[in-house]
C-alpha positions in Angstrom: -11.4 -53.3 -46.2 -14.1 -54.9 -48.4 -14.7 -58.7 -48.5 -17.2 -60.2 -50.9 -18.8 -56.9 -51.5 -19.3 -56.2 -47.8 -17.5 -53.5 -45.9 -15.8 -54.7 -42.7 -16.2 -52.6 -39.6 -13.4 -50.4 -38.3 -13.1 -52.3 -35.0 -12.8 -56.1 -35.0 -15.4 -58.3 -33.4 -18.2 -55.8 -33.9 -21.7 -57.0 -33.1 -24.5 -54.9 -34.6 -27.6 -56.0 -32.7 -30.0 -54.3 -35.1 -28.7 -54.3 -38.7 -30.5 -52.0 -41.1 -30.5 -51.6 -44.8 -28.3 -48.7 -45.8 -29.9 -46.0 -47.9 -28.1 -43.2 -49.7 -30.6 -40.5 -48.8 -31.5 -41.7 -45.3 -30.1 -39.9 -42.3 -27.0 -41.4 -40.9 -27.2 -42.3 -37.2 -24.1 -42.9 -35.1 -23.8 -46.5 -33.8 -21.9 -47.4 -30.6 -19.7 -50.4 -31.1 -17.4 -52.5 -29.0 -14.3 -54.7 -29.1 -13.1 -57.3 -26.8 -10.1 -55.1 -25.9 -12.0 -52.0 -25.0 -15.8 -52.5 -24.8 -18.0 -49.4 -25.1 -21.3 -49.1 -23.3 -24.5 -48.9 -25.4 -26.1 -45.6 -25.7 -28.8 -44.8 -23.1 -30.5 -41.4 -22.5 -29.2 -39.6 -19.4 -32.8 -39.1 -18.4 -33.1 -42.8 -17.8 -30.8 -42.4 -14.8 -32.5 -39.3 -13.5 -29.7 -37.0 -14.8 -30.5 -33.7 -16.6 -29.1 -33.9 -20.1 -28.3 -30.2 -20.1 -26.4 -30.3 -16.8 -22.9 -28.8 -17.1 -20.0 -29.6 -14.9 -18.4 -26.8 -13.0 -15.3 -25.5 -14.9 -13.4 -24.7 -11.7 -13.4 -26.5 -8.4 -12.3 -24.1 -5.7 -11.9 -24.4 -2.0 -14.5 -22.9 0.3 -13.2 -19.5 1.3 -15.5 -19.6 4.3 -13.6 -22.7 5.5 -10.2 -20.9 4.8 -11.4 -17.8 6.7 -12.5 -19.9 9.7 -9.3 -21.9 9.9 -7.2 -18.7 9.6 -9.3 -16.8 12.1 -9.1 -19.7 14.7 -5.4 -20.0 14.2 -4.6 -16.3 14.6 -7.2 -15.8 17.3 -6.0 -18.7 19.4 -2.4 -17.9 18.8 -2.9 -14.2 19.7 -4.5 -15.1 22.9 -1.9 -17.7 23.9 1.1 -15.5 23.0 -0.5 -12.5 24.7 -0.8 -14.5 27.9 2.9 -15.4 27.8 4.0 -12.0 26.5 6.3 -11.6 29.5 8.1 -14.8 28.6 8.9 -13.6 25.0 12.0 -11.5 24.7 12.9 -9.0 22.0 11.8 -5.7 20.4 8.2 -5.1 21.4 5.6 -2.5 20.4 1.9 -3.2 21.1 1.2 -6.4 23.1 -1.7 -7.6 20.9 0.0 -6.6 17.7 3.2 -8.3 18.7 1.2 -11.5 19.4 -0.4 -11.5 16.0 2.9 -10.6 14.4 4.6 -13.5 16.2 1.9 -15.8 15.0 2.5 -14.9 11.4 6.3 -15.1 11.7 5.9 -18.6 13.3 3.3 -19.8 10.8 5.4 -18.9 7.8 8.6 -20.4 9.5 10.2 -17.0 9.0 11.7 -16.7 12.5 13.4 -13.3 12.4 14.6 -13.6 16.0 13.4 -10.1 16.9 10.8 -11.8 19.2 11.8 -15.2 20.7 10.3 -17.4 23.4 12.3 -17.3 26.6 10.6 -19.9 28.8 9.7 -23.6 28.6 5.9 -23.0 28.2 6.5 -20.3 25.5 8.9 -22.6 23.6 6.5 -25.6 23.7 3.7 -23.3 22.6 5.8 -22.0 19.6 6.6 -25.6 18.7 2.9 -26.5 18.6 2.0 -23.4 16.5 4.7 -23.8 14.0 3.5 -27.3 12.9 -0.2 -26.3 12.8 0.8 -23.1 10.9 2.8 -25.0 8.3 -0.2 -27.4 7.7 -2.5 -24.4 7.4 -0.3 -22.7 4.8 0.3 -25.9 2.8 -3.1 -27.5 2.8 -5.6 -24.6 2.8 -4.1 -21.2 2.1 -2.1 -22.4 -1.0 -5.3 -23.8 -2.5 -7.1 -20.5 -2.0 -4.1 -18.8 -3.6 -4.3 -21.2 -6.5 -8.0 -20.4 -7.0 -7.4 -16.6 -6.9 -4.6 -17.0 -9.5 -7.0 -19.0 -11.8 -9.6 -16.1 -11.5 -6.9 -13.6 -12.6 -5.9 -15.9 -15.5 -8.8 -14.8 -17.8 -8.0 -11.1 -17.2 -4.4 -11.8 -18.2 -5.4 -13.7 -21.4 -7.8 -11.0 -22.4 -5.1 -8.4 -21.8 -2.6 -10.3 -24.0 -5.2 -10.5 -26.8 -6.8 -7.1 -26.3 -6.5 -6.3 -30.0 -8.1 -9.5 -31.1 -11.7 -10.7 -31.1 -11.4 -13.1 -28.2 -14.7 -14.5 -27.0 -15.4 -16.6 -23.9 -14.9 -19.8 -25.8 -11.5 -18.7 -27.0 -10.6 -17.7 -23.5 -11.5 -21.1 -22.1 -9.6 -22.9 -24.9 -6.5 -20.8 -24.2 -6.8 -21.4 -20.5 -7.0 -25.2 -21.1 -4.0 -25.1 -23.4 -1.6 -22.8 -21.6 -3.1 -22.6 -18.1 0.2 -23.2 -16.2 2.1 -20.6 -18.4 -0.4 -17.9 -17.6 -0.4 -18.9 -13.9 3.3 -18.4 -13.8 3.1 -15.0 -15.4 0.3 -13.9 -13.1 2.1 -15.0 -9.9 5.3 -13.5 -11.2 3.7 -10.1 -11.7 2.0 -10.3 -8.3 5.4 -11.2 -6.8 7.1 -8.2 -8.4 4.3 -5.9 -7.0 4.7 -7.4 -3.5 8.5 -7.1 -3.6 8.4 -3.5 -4.8 5.8 -2.5 -2.2 7.7 -4.2 0.6 11.0 -2.5 -0.4 9.3 0.9 -0.6 7.6 0.5 2.7 10.8 -0.6 4.5 12.7 2.3 3.0 10.1 4.9 4.0 8.6 3.6 7.3 11.4 1.5 8.7 14.0 4.0 7.5 16.2 1.4 5.8 18.3 2.2 2.8 17.2 0.7 -0.5 19.7 -2.1 -0.5 18.9 -3.2 3.1 15.2 -2.9 2.4 15.5 -5.1 -0.7 17.7 -7.5 1.3 15.0 -7.7 4.0 12.3 -8.3 1.5 14.3 -11.2 -0.1 15.1 -12.8 3.2 11.5 -12.5 4.2 9.7 -14.0 1.2 12.1 -16.9 1.1 11.5 -17.4 4.8 15.2 -17.2 5.3 14.8 -14.6 8.1 18.3 -13.8 9.2 16.9 -11.3 11.7 19.4 -8.5 11.3 16.7 -6.6 9.4 13.0 -6.9 10.3 9.8 -4.9 11.0 10.5 -3.2 14.3 7.9 -0.3 14.4 4.2 -0.6 15.1 3.1 0.5 11.6 5.7 -1.9 10.2 4.3 -4.8 12.0 0.7 -4.0 11.0 1.9 -4.0 7.4 4.0 -7.2 8.0 0.9 -9.1 9.3 -0.6 -9.0 5.8 2.4 -8.6 3.6 4.5 -11.5 5.0 1.6 -14.1 4.6 0.8 -12.9 1.1 4.3 -12.7 -0.2 5.6 -16.0 1.2 2.6 -18.0 -0.2 2.9 -16.2 -3.5 6.6 -17.2 -3.9 5.8 -20.8 -2.9 3.0 -20.9 -5.6 5.4 -19.5 -8.2 8.0 -22.2 -7.6 5.2 -24.8 -7.6 3.9 -23.6 -11.0 7.5 -23.6 -12.4 7.9 -27.2 -11.3 4.6 -28.2 -12.9 5.4 -26.3 -16.1 8.7 -28.2 -16.4 6.8 -31.5 -15.8 4.2 -30.5 -18.4 6.9 -29.6 -20.9 8.5 -33.0 -20.5 5.1 -34.7 -20.8 4.4 -32.9 -24.0 7.8 -33.8 -25.4 7.1 -37.5 -24.7 3.7 -37.2 -26.4 5.3 -35.7 -29.5 7.9 -38.4 -29.5 5.2 -41.2 -29.2 3.1 -39.7 -32.0 5.9 -39.1 -34.5 8.0 -42.2 -34.2 7.3 -45.1 -36.6 5.3 -48.1 -35.6 7.1 -51.4 -35.8 5.9 -55.0 -35.8 6.8 -55.2 -32.1 4.5 -52.2 -31.4 1.7 -53.8 -33.4 1.9 -57.0 -31.3 2.0 -55.1 -28.1 -1.1 -53.1 -29.2 -3.1 -56.2 -30.0 -4.7 -56.6 -26.7 -7.1 -59.4 -27.6 -4.5 -61.4 -29.6 -6.7 -61.7 -32.8 -3.9 -60.5 -35.1 -5.7 -57.2 -35.8 -5.3 -53.8 -34.0 -8.6 -51.9 -33.8 -8.9 -48.2 -33.2 -9.7 -48.6 -29.5 -6.7 -50.9 -29.0 -4.5 -48.4 -30.9 -5.7 -45.5 -28.7 -5.1 -47.5 -25.5 -1.6 -48.5 -26.6 -0.6 -45.0 -27.4 -2.0 -43.6 -24.1 0.1 -46.2 -22.3 3.2 -45.1 -24.2 2.5 -41.5 -23.3 2.2 -42.4 -19.6 -1.4 -41.3 -19.4 -2.6 -44.7 -18.2 -0.9 -48.0 -17.2 -1.9 -51.6 -17.2 -3.2 -51.4 -13.6 -5.6 -48.6 -14.7 -6.9 -50.8 -17.6 -7.3 -53.8 -15.3 -9.4 -51.8 -12.8 -11.6 -50.3 -15.5 -12.2 -53.8 -17.0 -13.0 -55.2 -13.6 -15.7 -52.5 -13.1 -17.0 -53.2 -16.6 -17.3 -57.0 -16.0 -19.1 -56.3 -12.7 -21.6 -54.1 -14.5 -22.0 -56.5 -17.4 -24.4 -58.8 -15.6 -25.6 -60.8 -18.6 -22.0 -61.3 -19.8 -22.9 -60.1 -23.3 -19.8 -58.0 -23.7 -21.7 -54.7 -23.7 -23.6 -52.6 -21.2 -27.3 -51.7 -21.4 -29.8 -50.0 -19.1 -30.9 -53.4 -17.9 -27.4 -54.3 -16.9 -27.0 -51.2 -14.8 -30.3 -51.8 -13.2 -29.5 -55.4 -12.3 -26.0 -54.5 -11.1 -27.2 -51.6 -8.8 -30.0 -53.7 -7.4 
């Protein structure tokens, strides 16, 4: 809007500390402005804070696989030793003593509980109780994070496979991952789950000598940790296979259900965003968006109001950010500068 031949700024309450005469041919430099509702910090080079301006953040934060391997090794090693020592107090179908101890650890950790091996004394029962809780924590807190990272690594291969006939560069892949990450994760885990179920069914049918229906029934009761126990891995080769297959398949199914739940939540969030962006603004909305009560809604105020409606932020988030801003704004000028940060940090 023009007033007396002068163009008003987009945001109300703008203070331009160094006004310059505008020239038609001169280069246009971007200025950083502020409003009372959402003040913006003045521009300062990153080098002033000792930060490399070309530093790039990592695109994926993944758990330490060394840490995962250590926890899993300690759990299985300690469990194998403990259950080997009380092997005579465990009843059921036995093969090799050490293999049975490892197999019993995996069955306990995944809460599968076939019943083909069961503790039959007070010490063995108390030991199983301790290991089932630590095993659940290990699966939930560590192994699932590792599985999530591995799925993310396979995501790019899946995207490139879907767009094999198109010129899809690394930038396009990253954009596609950012936009439809959960959908590709669901597809990746679903494919892996089908592979695991197929391999488990074939193995049970050929090695454990079950018919196809019983083999598939055993696979389903295993990966869902249902574990009726009427069908299980009873041979020595079968338990070697089960040590790796049970852990992988149960975690894979848990990740699949997790991604389905997240995908549903994301779908609802996107529907809310579309509703917020398409509905008409009313006078009531305008009043609610006017954070500084000056009768005018600036761009920053409008963005904040829309983000609140979308559920991206809430009033408490705004209050906390404003408290941090006011703490850094040492000279109470309503804007941040290098001197403000220096004084605040000292």
